[in-house]
C-alpha positions as CSV (number, residue, x, y, z in Angstrom):
1,M,-95.1,-41.1,8.0
2,R,-94.2,-40.8,11.8
3,K,-94.7,-44.6,12.2
4,A,-91.8,-46.3,13.9
5,F,-90.5,-49.7,13.0
6,P,-88.7,-51.9,15.7
7,D,-85.2,-52.8,14.5
8,H,-84.9,-56.5,15.3
9,W,-83.9,-59.3,12.9
10,S,-86.9,-61.5,13.8
11,F,-89.3,-59.0,12.2
12,L,-87.6,-59.6,8.8
13,L,-89.2,-63.1,8.8
14,G,-92.6,-61.4,7.9
15,E,-90.9,-59.5,5.0
16,I,-89.6,-62.8,3.6
17,C,-93.3,-63.9,3.4
18,V,-94.4,-60.8,1.5
19,Y,-91.4,-60.5,-0.8
20,S,-91.4,-64.3,-1.8
21,F,-95.2,-63.9,-2.4
22,V,-94.4,-61.1,-4.9
23,V,-91.8,-63.2,-6.7
24,I,-94.3,-66.1,-6.9
25,I,-96.9,-63.8,-8.5
26,L,-94.5,-62.2,-11.0
27,T,-92.9,-65.5,-12.1
28,G,-96.4,-67.2,-12.2
29,V,-97.7,-64.5,-14.5
30,Y,-94.8,-65.3,-16.8
31,L,-95.4,-68.9,-16.9
32,T,-99.2,-68.5,-17.7
33,F,-98.2,-67.1,-21.3
34,W,-97.0,-70.6,-22.3
35,F,-98.9,-73.1,-20.1
36,H,-101.7,-74.9,-21.7
37,P,-104.1,-76.1,-18.9
38,S,-105.5,-79.2,-20.8
39,S,-105.4,-83.0,-20.2
40,A,-105.9,-83.6,-24.0
41,Q,-103.5,-86.2,-25.2
42,I,-101.0,-85.2,-28.1
43,V,-97.8,-86.6,-29.4
44,Y,-94.8,-84.9,-28.0
45,E,-92.5,-83.4,-30.7
46,G,-90.4,-81.1,-28.6
47,S,-86.6,-80.8,-28.3
48,Y,-86.2,-83.4,-25.5
49,A,-85.3,-86.4,-27.6
50,P,-85.9,-89.2,-25.0
51,L,-89.6,-88.3,-24.8
52,R,-90.2,-87.5,-28.5
53,G,-93.0,-89.4,-30.0
54,Q,-94.6,-90.3,-26.6
55,L,-98.3,-89.7,-25.9
56,V,-98.5,-86.8,-23.3
57,S,-101.0,-84.4,-22.2
58,E,-101.0,-80.6,-23.5
59,A,-100.1,-79.5,-19.9
60,F,-97.0,-81.7,-19.7
61,A,-96.0,-80.8,-23.4
62,S,-96.4,-77.0,-22.6
63,T,-94.2,-77.4,-19.4
64,M,-91.6,-79.2,-21.4
65,H,-91.8,-76.3,-23.9
66,I,-91.3,-73.7,-21.2
67,S,-88.2,-75.7,-19.7
68,F,-86.4,-76.3,-22.9
69,E,-87.5,-73.9,-25.6
70,V,-88.8,-70.6,-24.0
71,R,-85.9,-68.3,-23.4
72,G,-85.3,-68.1,-19.6
73,G,-88.3,-70.5,-19.1
74,L,-86.5,-73.1,-17.0
75,L,-85.0,-70.4,-14.8
76,I,-88.5,-68.7,-14.2
77,R,-90.1,-72.0,-13.7
78,Q,-87.7,-73.1,-11.1
79,A,-87.7,-69.6,-9.4
80,H,-91.4,-70.0,-9.1
81,H,-91.0,-73.3,-7.3
82,W,-88.3,-72.2,-5.1
83,A,-90.1,-69.0,-4.1
84,A,-93.1,-71.2,-3.2
85,L,-90.9,-73.3,-0.9
86,V,-89.4,-70.2,0.7
87,F,-92.9,-68.6,1.2
88,V,-94.3,-71.6,3.0
89,A,-91.2,-71.9,5.1
90,A,-91.2,-68.2,5.9
91,V,-94.9,-68.2,7.0
92,L,-94.3,-71.2,9.3
93,V,-91.1,-69.8,10.9
94,H,-92.8,-66.3,11.1
95,M,-95.8,-67.9,13.0
96,M,-93.4,-69.7,15.3
97,R,-91.8,-66.4,16.1
98,V,-95.2,-64.9,16.8
99,F,-96.0,-67.9,18.9
100,F,-93.0,-68.3,21.1
101,T,-92.9,-64.5,21.9
102,G,-96.6,-64.2,22.5
103,A,-97.3,-61.7,19.8
104,F,-100.7,-63.4,19.1
105,R,-102.2,-62.1,22.3
106,K,-105.0,-59.5,22.5
107,P,-105.6,-57.4,20.4
108,R,-103.8,-59.4,17.6
109,E,-105.8,-62.7,17.7
110,V,-107.4,-61.9,14.3
111,N,-103.9,-61.3,12.8
112,W,-102.9,-64.7,14.0
113,L,-105.8,-66.3,12.4
114,L,-105.1,-64.4,9.1
115,G,-101.5,-65.8,9.2
116,F,-102.9,-69.3,10.0
117,A,-105.2,-69.2,7.1
118,L,-102.3,-68.0,4.8
119,L,-100.1,-70.9,5.8
120,V,-103.0,-73.4,5.1
121,L,-103.7,-71.7,1.6
122,A,-100.1,-71.7,0.8
123,M,-99.9,-75.4,1.3
124,F,-102.9,-76.0,-1.0
125,A,-101.5,-73.5,-3.5
126,G,-98.3,-75.6,-3.6
127,L,-100.4,-78.9,-3.9
128,T,-102.3,-77.6,-6.7
129,G,-99.2,-76.1,-8.4
130,Y,-97.0,-79.0,-8.7
131,D,-99.9,-81.1,-10.0
132,L,-100.3,-78.9,-13.0
133,P,-97.4,-80.3,-15.1
134,D,-99.3,-83.7,-15.2
135,D,-96.1,-85.7,-14.8
136,Q,-95.6,-89.0,-13.0
137,L,-94.8,-87.4,-9.7
138,S,-97.8,-85.2,-9.5
139,G,-100.0,-88.1,-10.6
140,T,-98.8,-90.2,-7.8
141,G,-99.5,-87.4,-5.3
142,L,-103.1,-87.0,-6.8
143,A,-103.7,-90.7,-6.4
144,I,-102.9,-90.4,-2.7
145,V,-105.2,-87.3,-2.5
146,N,-108.0,-89.3,-4.2
147,G,-107.5,-92.2,-1.7
148,V,-107.8,-89.7,1.2
149,L,-110.9,-88.2,-0.2
150,L,-112.5,-91.6,-0.8
151,S,-111.8,-92.6,2.8
152,T,-114.0,-89.7,4.1
153,P,-117.3,-91.2,5.4
154,I,-120.6,-90.5,3.5
155,V,-119.3,-87.7,1.3
156,G,-115.9,-89.1,0.2
157,S,-117.1,-90.4,-3.2
158,Y,-118.9,-87.1,-3.9
159,L,-115.8,-85.1,-3.0
160,S,-113.7,-87.2,-5.5
161,M,-116.2,-86.9,-8.3
162,F,-116.6,-83.1,-8.0
163,L,-112.8,-82.6,-7.9
164,F,-111.9,-84.8,-10.7
165,G,-115.0,-84.5,-12.9
166,G,-115.8,-88.2,-12.6
167,D,-113.7,-91.2,-12.0
168,F,-109.9,-90.6,-11.1
169,P,-108.0,-89.2,-12.9
170,G,-110.6,-87.7,-15.1
171,N,-110.1,-85.0,-17.8
172,D,-111.1,-81.9,-15.9
173,L,-108.4,-81.9,-13.2
174,V,-105.8,-79.8,-14.8
175,P,-108.1,-77.0,-15.9
176,R,-109.8,-77.0,-12.5
177,F,-106.6,-77.0,-10.6
178,T,-105.3,-74.2,-12.9
179,T,-108.3,-72.0,-11.9
180,I,-107.7,-72.8,-8.2
181,H,-104.0,-72.3,-8.4
182,I,-103.7,-69.0,-10.5
183,L,-107.0,-67.3,-9.7
184,L,-108.8,-68.5,-6.6
185,I,-106.1,-69.1,-4.0
186,P,-103.9,-66.2,-5.0
187,G,-106.8,-63.8,-4.9
188,I,-107.8,-65.0,-1.4
189,M,-104.1,-64.9,-0.3
190,A,-103.6,-61.3,-1.6
191,A,-106.7,-60.1,0.2
192,L,-105.4,-61.8,3.4
193,V,-101.9,-60.2,3.1
194,V,-103.5,-56.8,2.7
195,A,-105.8,-57.4,5.7
196,H,-102.9,-58.6,7.7
197,L,-100.7,-55.7,6.9
198,G,-103.7,-53.3,7.6
199,L,-104.2,-54.7,11.0
200,L,-100.5,-54.5,11.7
201,L,-100.6,-50.8,10.9
202,Y,-103.7,-50.4,12.9
203,H,-102.5,-52.1,16.1
204,K,-98.8,-51.0,15.6
205,H,-95.9,-53.2,16.0
206,T,-95.0,-55.3,19.0
207,Q,-91.7,-55.0,20.5
208,Y,-89.2,-56.6,22.9
209,A,-88.7,-55.1,26.4
210,G,-86.0,-52.6,26.8
211,P,-85.3,-49.1,28.3
212,G,-87.8,-46.7,27.2
213,R,-90.2,-49.3,25.7
214,T,-93.7,-49.5,27.3
215,K,-97.0,-51.0,26.3
216,N,-98.1,-47.6,25.0
217,N,-95.2,-46.7,22.6
218,V,-93.1,-48.1,19.8
219,V,-89.3,-47.5,19.6
220,G,-87.7,-48.0,16.2
221,M,-86.5,-46.4,13.0
222,P,-88.6,-44.0,11.1
223,V,-90.5,-45.1,8.1
224,Q,-88.2,-43.4,5.6
225,V,-85.2,-45.4,6.8
226,Y,-87.2,-48.6,7.0
227,A,-88.4,-48.3,3.5
228,V,-84.9,-48.0,2.0
229,K,-83.7,-51.0,4.0
230,S,-86.7,-53.0,3.1
231,T,-86.4,-52.3,-0.6
232,G,-82.7,-53.5,-0.4
233,Y,-83.9,-56.7,1.5
234,F,-86.5,-57.4,-1.3
235,F,-83.7,-57.4,-3.9
236,M,-81.4,-59.5,-1.8
237,L,-84.1,-62.1,-1.2
238,T,-85.0,-62.0,-4.9
239,G,-81.3,-62.6,-5.8
240,V,-81.0,-65.5,-3.4
241,I,-84.2,-67.2,-5.0
242,F,-82.8,-66.8,-8.5
243,I,-79.3,-68.0,-7.5
244,A,-80.9,-71.1,-6.0
245,S,-83.0,-71.6,-9.2
246,A,-79.9,-71.2,-11.4
247,I,-77.7,-73.8,-9.6
248,A,-80.2,-76.1,-7.8
249,Q,-82.5,-78.3,-10.0
250,I,-86.0,-78.8,-8.8
251,N,-89.0,-80.8,-10.2
252,P,-87.4,-82.2,-13.4
253,I,-90.5,-83.5,-15.0
254,W,-88.6,-84.9,-18.0
255,R,-87.0,-87.4,-15.6
256,Y,-90.4,-88.4,-14.3
257,G,-92.2,-88.7,-17.6
258,P,-95.9,-88.1,-18.3
259,Y,-98.5,-89.4,-15.8
260,R,-99.8,-92.9,-16.4
261,P,-102.6,-94.0,-14.0
262,D,-101.4,-97.7,-14.0
263,Q,-97.8,-96.6,-12.9
264,V,-96.3,-95.3,-9.7
265,S,-93.0,-93.6,-9.7
266,A,-90.4,-95.0,-7.1
267,G,-89.1,-92.7,-4.4
268,S,-91.8,-90.2,-4.8
269,Q,-91.5,-87.4,-2.2
270,P,-93.8,-84.4,-2.0
271,D,-92.7,-80.9,-1.2
272,W,-91.7,-80.7,2.5
273,Y,-94.7,-78.8,3.7
274,M,-96.9,-81.7,2.6
275,G,-94.5,-84.2,4.0
276,V,-96.3,-84.2,7.4
277,A,-99.5,-85.5,5.7
278,D,-97.6,-88.1,3.6
279,G,-95.6,-89.3,6.6
280,L,-98.8,-89.8,8.7
281,L,-100.3,-91.8,5.9
282,R,-97.2,-94.0,5.4
283,V,-96.8,-95.1,9.1
284,M,-100.5,-95.7,9.7
285,P,-101.4,-99.3,9.9
286,G,-103.8,-100.7,7.2
287,W,-106.8,-100.7,9.5
288,E,-110.4,-101.0,8.1
289,I,-113.8,-101.4,9.7
290,N,-116.7,-103.1,7.9
291,L,-120.2,-102.1,9.0
292,W,-123.6,-102.8,7.4
293,G,-121.9,-103.5,4.1
294,H,-119.7,-100.3,4.2
295,T,-115.9,-100.0,4.6
296,L,-114.4,-97.3,6.7
297,A,-110.8,-96.9,5.7
298,I,-109.2,-95.7,8.9
299,D,-105.7,-96.0,7.4
300,N,-106.5,-93.0,5.3
301,F,-109.2,-91.2,7.4
302,L,-107.5,-91.3,10.7
303,P,-104.2,-89.6,9.4
304,L,-106.4,-87.0,7.9
305,L,-108.1,-86.3,11.3
306,V,-104.6,-86.1,13.1
307,G,-103.2,-83.8,10.5
308,V,-106.2,-81.4,10.6
309,G,-106.2,-81.6,14.4
310,L,-102.5,-80.8,14.5
311,F,-103.0,-77.5,12.5
312,L,-106.3,-76.6,14.2
313,A,-104.5,-76.8,17.6
314,M,-102.0,-74.2,16.3
315,G,-104.9,-72.0,15.0
316,V,-107.0,-71.8,18.1
317,Y,-104.1,-71.7,20.6
318,P,-104.3,-68.0,21.4
319,F,-107.9,-68.4,22.5
320,I,-107.1,-71.4,24.6
321,E,-104.2,-69.7,26.4
322,A,-106.3,-66.7,27.0
323,W,-109.0,-68.9,28.5
324,V,-106.8,-70.9,30.7
325,T,-104.7,-67.8,32.0
326,G,-107.7,-65.5,32.2
327,D,-105.6,-62.9,30.7
328,D,-107.7,-60.5,28.5
329,R,-105.6,-57.5,28.7
330,E,-103.9,-55.8,25.7
331,Q,-100.3,-56.9,25.3
332,N,-97.8,-54.9,23.2
333,L,-94.5,-56.1,24.7
334,L,-93.1,-59.4,23.5
335,D,-92.2,-62.3,25.8
336,R,-89.0,-64.1,25.8
337,P,-89.6,-67.8,25.4
338,R,-87.7,-68.7,28.5
339,D,-90.2,-66.5,30.5
340,R,-93.1,-68.7,29.2
341,P,-91.8,-72.3,29.7
342,V,-95.3,-74.1,29.3
343,R,-96.0,-72.3,26.0
344,T,-92.4,-72.9,24.8
345,G,-92.7,-76.6,25.7
346,L,-96.0,-76.9,23.8
347,G,-94.6,-75.2,20.7
348,V,-91.5,-77.4,20.6
349,A,-93.7,-80.4,21.0
350,W,-95.8,-79.3,18.1
351,L,-92.8,-78.9,16.0
352,S,-91.4,-82.3,17.0
353,V,-94.7,-84.0,15.7
354,Y,-94.2,-82.2,12.3
355,L,-90.6,-83.1,12.0
356,V,-91.2,-86.9,12.9
357,A,-94.0,-87.1,10.5
358,L,-91.8,-85.5,8.0
359,L,-89.2,-88.2,8.5
360,G,-92.0,-90.7,8.1
361,A,-92.6,-89.3,4.5
362,A,-89.1,-90.4,3.6
363,N,-89.1,-93.9,5.3
364,D,-88.2,-95.5,2.0
365,L,-85.3,-93.3,1.2
366,I,-84.0,-93.6,4.8
367,A,-84.2,-97.4,4.6
368,T,-82.4,-97.5,1.3
369,H,-79.6,-94.9,2.2
370,F,-78.8,-96.4,5.5
371,H,-79.4,-100.1,4.7
372,L,-82.2,-100.5,7.1
373,S,-85.5,-102.3,7.0
374,V,-88.3,-100.1,5.9
375,N,-90.5,-101.7,8.6
376,T,-87.9,-100.8,11.2
377,V,-88.0,-97.1,10.1
378,T,-91.8,-97.2,10.0
379,W,-92.1,-98.5,13.6
380,A,-89.5,-96.1,14.8
381,V,-91.6,-93.1,13.3
382,R,-94.8,-94.7,14.9
383,F,-93.0,-94.9,18.3
384,G,-91.5,-91.4,17.9
385,L,-94.9,-89.7,17.2
386,F,-96.0,-90.6,20.7
387,V,-92.7,-90.4,22.6
388,V,-90.8,-87.5,21.0
389,P,-93.4,-84.8,21.8
390,V,-93.5,-85.7,25.5
391,V,-89.6,-85.8,25.7
392,T,-89.1,-82.4,23.8
393,Y,-91.9,-80.8,25.9
394,I,-90.1,-81.7,29.1
395,F,-86.7,-80.8,27.7
396,A,-87.8,-77.4,26.4
397,K,-89.6,-76.4,29.6
398,R,-86.7,-77.5,31.7
399,C,-84.3,-75.5,29.5
400,A,-86.5,-72.4,29.9
401,L,-86.6,-72.7,33.6
402,G,-82.8,-73.2,33.7
403,L,-82.3,-70.0,31.6
404,Q,-84.7,-68.2,34.0
405,R,-82.4,-69.2,36.9
406,R,-79.3,-68.1,35.1
407,D,-81.0,-64.7,34.5
408,R,-81.9,-64.5,38.1
409,E,-78.2,-65.0,39.1
410,K,-77.2,-62.2,36.8
411,V,-79.7,-59.9,38.3
412,L,-78.8,-60.8,41.8
413,H,-75.1,-61.2,41.5
414,G,-74.0,-59.6,38.2
415,R,-72.1,-60.9,35.2
416,E,-69.3,-63.3,35.6
417,T,-66.0,-61.6,34.6
418,G,-63.7,-64.7,34.7
419,V,-61.5,-62.6,37.1
420,I,-60.4,-64.6,40.3
421,K,-59.2,-62.7,43.3
422,R,-57.7,-63.8,46.5
423,L,-58.8,-62.2,49.7
424,S,-56.7,-61.2,52.5
425,Y,-57.5,-64.2,54.5
426,G,-56.9,-66.7,51.6
427,E,-60.3,-67.2,50.1
428,F,-60.5,-67.1,46.3
429,V,-63.6,-65.3,44.8
430,E,-64.7,-64.6,41.3
431,V,-65.4,-61.0,40.6
432,H,-68.9,-60.2,39.3
433,E,-69.6,-57.0,37.2
434,P,-73.0,-55.4,38.0
435,L,-75.3,-55.3,35.0
436,T,-76.2,-51.9,33.5
437,P,-79.7,-50.4,34.0
438,G,-80.6,-51.4,30.5
439,Q,-79.6,-54.9,31.0
440,L,-81.5,-55.2,34.3
441,H,-84.5,-53.8,32.7
442,S,-84.4,-56.3,29.8
443,L,-84.1,-59.2,32.2
444,T,-86.7,-58.1,34.6
445,A,-89.3,-56.3,32.5
446,H,-91.5,-59.4,32.1
447,E,-94.4,-60.1,34.3
448,Q,-93.3,-61.8,37.3
449,Y,-95.9,-63.8,39.1
450,E,-96.3,-63.2,42.8
451,P,-95.8,-66.1,45.2
452,V,-98.8,-67.8,46.8
453,P,-99.2,-66.1,50.2
454,P,-99.8,-68.0,53.4
455,N,-103.3,-68.2,54.6
456,G,-104.5,-66.4,51.5
457,D,-103.1,-63.0,52.9
458,R,-103.1,-61.0,49.6
459,A,-102.0,-57.9,51.5
460,W,-98.9,-59.7,52.6
461,S,-98.1,-60.7,49.1
462,E,-98.5,-57.3,47.7
463,R,-96.2,-55.9,50.3
464,L,-93.6,-58.6,49.5
465,R,-93.8,-58.0,45.8
466,V,-93.4,-54.1,46.0
467,R,-90.7,-54.3,48.6
468,L,-88.6,-56.8,46.6
469,S,-88.9,-54.8,43.4
470,R,-87.6,-51.7,45.3
471,G,-85.0,-53.3,47.5
472,Y,-83.0,-55.9,45.5
473,Y,-82.0,-53.6,42.7
474,G,-82.2,-49.9,42.1
475,A,-82.0,-47.6,39.2
476,D,-78.3,-47.5,39.4
477,G,-78.1,-51.2,38.9
478,Q,-76.5,-52.0,42.3
479,I,-77.8,-54.9,44.2
480,T,-79.1,-54.0,47.7
481,K,-80.5,-56.3,50.4
482,P,-83.0,-55.4,53.1
483,T,-81.7,-55.1,56.6
484,A,-83.0,-57.5,59.4
485,H,-85.6,-54.8,60.4
486,E,-86.6,-54.3,56.8
487,Y,-86.9,-58.1,56.3
488,E,-89.1,-58.3,59.3
489,E,-91.3,-55.5,58.0
490,I,-91.5,-57.0,54.5
491,T,-92.5,-60.6,55.6
492,G,-94.9,-59.2,58.3
493,G,-93.6,-61.9,60.7
494,H,-94.3,-64.8,58.5
């Protein structure tokens, strides 16, 4: 009960993950009371007149029944879908917060891997979830999944057979996806959430640098106050999800109609988190290799490898950074992104690949809405996948270095007040206000790498570092400069 919780808005991103997951579970349990996970064909006799008399699956008919005849069914169904979108987005943004602030460093590498596993499982939970209604949109997505599986060398046909219970689309898909969606994946995710929170309590919270904050303590609100605020935050988040569900339509399967294997719905778009995979598939040229009587469909298999590599790079990054920097110390204070320009540039480049691929998933809609050629859009996305990451990396790194220089000017000269004074001899100067000790601490608390000494003289470098840390600013926040004699002593004659 004496645990302290740092009071910073970015820590609420993790709570969005937990609370949206709770909404997903509660609404999902409600939907299971009426959903029939069966691909058996029946004649639709529900209240939606345009489809009455059509041959549909029991899964599709039960979803229509939930949407139009169960009291509150459509609201709960849309809340389930919106909460899933919020959950995946919150997990990704939360991981980006952890990445850019360096909260993944020792001893929290395992927690990073747990969060990474939650992100991947959430994406597959969403994939299996929106395929359950057996409508035309979900069937189109399944056809793409089947094509990707079949492109896998040697084992592709076996994977497709095991998943669909035979030839695509088969009759076992909906029951199998139901088991995976409502039992297997949520159970694993619940266990990972508990393990994630348990490690968080064990390792304690990270915190941003500030007065009184060290690597060995946590400064924040007591657990009693945090519990009250967090409970209110849960109800706020739930309210936002249900408001969105009440006013923003999502996945109207009655417009798509039941799935027909010989048809493909125009303008099909997956949920945003699967857009990166769909975008890579759309912009990949139709390349194939024929060897010894076998065909390797590179147009499907290569995007699969690129997508898997993109996410694996994010998952293993903490270990790569620790190996490159040789830093195996325990870190409990967070970095500001500007203080780690290379890491910041790499993170922004990763996000740029994700966003460009996401635009590729909408190449047809971009072309029709802006009256462009779909080939032009596709080539622009292909070009962007190679150029945009490099440009964004350089831009983000230079921005971080520029912000570092601005902070250095604040530390050395104080804050600009906007007041201009004229000196007695006519010169105009701008008045700078010295920073407070707390502000100075926040700007200089990060680890500052020592300059490379001449001739490898480490003792000289240590003297320089210690003297500069004592001489340029003191505890009162006033800037002091060494005298000529002190400067000679600091530099050792170099």
